[in-house]
C-alpha positions as CSV (number, residue, x, y, z in Angstrom):
1,M,-39.2,5.4,6.4
2,F,-36.1,3.7,5.0
3,L,-34.1,7.1,5.3
4,S,-35.0,7.6,8.5
5,V,-33.9,4.1,9.8
6,F,-30.8,4.7,7.9
7,C,-29.9,8.0,9.3
8,A,-30.3,7.0,12.9
9,T,-28.1,3.8,12.1
10,A,-25.2,6.0,10.7
11,Q,-25.6,8.3,13.5
12,D,-25.0,5.8,16.1
13,A,-22.1,4.2,14.2
14,T,-20.5,7.8,14.3
15,T,-21.1,8.2,18.2
16,S,-19.7,4.9,19.0
17,T,-16.6,5.7,16.6
18,V,-15.8,9.0,18.5
19,A,-16.4,7.8,22.0
20,T,-13.8,4.6,21.4
21,E,-11.1,7.2,19.8
22,I,-7.6,6.6,21.0
23,H,-5.2,9.6,21.3
24,V,-1.7,9.1,20.3
25,N,0.5,11.6,20.8
26,W,2.3,12.5,17.6
27,Q,4.7,15.0,17.3
28,S,3.6,18.2,14.9
29,S,7.2,18.5,13.4
30,F,10.2,16.5,13.2
31,E,12.1,19.2,14.8
32,D,9.8,18.8,17.5
33,A,10.1,14.8,17.9
34,V,14.2,15.4,17.8
35,L,13.6,17.6,20.7
36,K,11.5,15.4,22.8
37,A,13.5,12.4,22.1
38,K,16.5,14.4,23.4
39,T,14.9,15.4,26.5
40,E,13.3,11.8,27.3
41,H,16.0,9.8,25.9
42,K,13.7,7.6,23.8
43,P,13.9,6.4,19.9
44,I,11.8,8.1,17.2
45,L,9.6,6.2,15.6
46,I,9.0,7.6,12.1
47,Y,5.9,6.7,10.2
48,F,6.0,7.2,6.0
49,T,2.2,7.4,4.9
50,G,0.1,8.5,2.1
51,S,-2.7,9.4,4.3
52,D,-5.3,10.3,1.9
53,W,-4.6,7.8,-1.1
54,C,-2.4,4.5,0.4
55,G,-5.0,1.8,1.5
56,P,-2.7,-0.3,3.5
57,C,-1.4,3.0,5.4
58,I,-4.9,3.8,6.1
59,Q,-5.8,0.2,7.5
60,L,-2.6,0.2,9.4
61,D,-3.2,3.6,10.9
62,K,-6.8,2.2,12.0
63,K,-5.3,-1.2,13.2
64,L,-2.1,-0.3,15.0
65,F,-1.6,3.5,15.7
66,H,-4.9,4.3,17.3
67,T,-5.3,1.2,19.4
68,K,-4.9,1.4,23.2
69,K,-1.9,-1.4,22.9
70,F,0.1,1.1,20.8
71,A,-0.7,3.9,23.0
72,D,0.3,2.6,25.8
73,F,3.7,1.2,24.2
74,S,4.3,4.4,22.6
75,D,3.8,6.7,25.6
76,K,6.2,4.6,27.4
77,N,9.0,3.7,24.9
78,L,8.7,6.0,21.7
79,V,8.4,9.6,20.2
80,L,6.3,9.4,17.3
81,Y,6.5,11.6,14.1
82,T,4.5,11.0,10.7
83,A,6.1,11.7,7.4
84,D,3.0,12.1,5.3
85,F,3.0,12.6,1.5
86,P,-0.6,13.2,0.6
87,R,-2.2,13.5,-2.7
88,N,-4.1,16.8,-1.5
89,G,-1.5,18.9,-0.8
90,D,-3.4,21.0,1.4
91,L,-3.1,18.4,4.4
92,V,0.6,19.2,5.1
93,S,2.6,22.6,5.0
94,L,5.3,23.0,2.2
95,E,7.7,23.0,5.0
96,T,6.6,20.0,6.3
97,I,6.8,18.3,2.9
98,T,10.3,19.6,2.4
99,V,11.2,17.8,5.6
100,N,9.3,14.6,4.7
101,K,11.1,14.3,1.3
102,Q,14.8,15.0,3.2
103,L,14.0,12.0,5.4
104,S,12.4,9.7,2.8
105,K,15.7,10.5,0.9
106,K,18.3,10.0,4.0
107,Y,16.6,7.2,4.9
108,K,15.9,5.3,1.5
109,Q,12.1,4.7,2.1
110,S,10.7,3.8,-1.2
111,S,7.3,2.4,-0.5
112,F,4.4,2.6,1.6
113,P,3.7,2.4,4.5
114,T,7.5,2.0,5.7
115,V,8.2,2.4,9.5
116,L,11.5,2.9,10.7
117,V,12.9,4.0,14.3
118,I,16.0,6.2,14.8
119,D,17.8,7.4,17.5
120,E,17.8,11.2,18.5
121,K,21.1,11.8,16.5
122,G,19.6,10.3,13.4
123,K,21.0,6.7,13.4
124,L,18.8,4.3,11.9
125,L,17.9,1.3,14.2
126,G,15.5,-0.6,12.2
127,K,13.0,-0.4,9.3
128,K,9.7,-2.6,8.4
129,E,8.5,-1.6,4.7
130,G,5.1,-2.9,3.7
131,A,2.0,-3.4,5.6
132,Y,1.9,-6.4,8.1
133,L,-0.6,-7.5,10.5
134,S,-0.8,-5.0,13.3
135,S,0.7,-8.1,15.7
136,Y,3.8,-8.4,13.7
137,Y,5.2,-5.0,14.5
138,Y,5.1,-5.3,18.0
139,P,8.4,-7.5,18.2
140,F,10.1,-5.0,16.0
141,F,9.2,-2.3,18.2
142,E,10.2,-3.9,21.5
143,K,13.5,-4.9,20.0
144,M,14.3,-1.5,18.5
145,V,13.4,-0.1,22.0
146,N,15.6,-2.8,23.8
147,D,18.5,-1.9,21.0
148,Y,18.2,1.6,21.9
149,K,18.3,1.2,25.7
150,K,21.8,-0.7,25.4
C-alpha cells in the first residue's frame, strides 16, 4: 500500500512540473548567438555553468533562467548562450567545449556560475560572478540592456 501511494505522488509531482515548464530561447551555438545578436541588435548573455555538478548553477538555472519573468525579459532584450562545463563530457560536443574554453579565457571567467553580457562584437558590457538571489540579477540585466542601447 505504501508503495502505490508513493508512486502516485511521484507521478503527480512529475506531471505538475512538466505542465509549468517555461521555454527559454537559448542558442545552440555561440556562432548562432552572435548572428542573432547582429540581426536583432541585442546584447548576448553568456551563462557559464557546470550543469551537472555545480549546485549554485543548478539552482540559478531553476530559479532565474527558467521563469516566466526571465523568458519574457530575455525574448525582448537579449540573445542567450550557455557556456556549459559539465563533468559528463557526453553532454556537450567537443567543438562546443573548445568554444566555451575560448570564451572562458577571453572573458577571464574563473568561477561558477558566471553571467556576462557582451555586444555583438564581443565587447564586455558587464559581468556577475557567483550566485545571488534571482531578483538581484534583474537590475544588472536592465543596466546592461540600457547601456547597450545607448
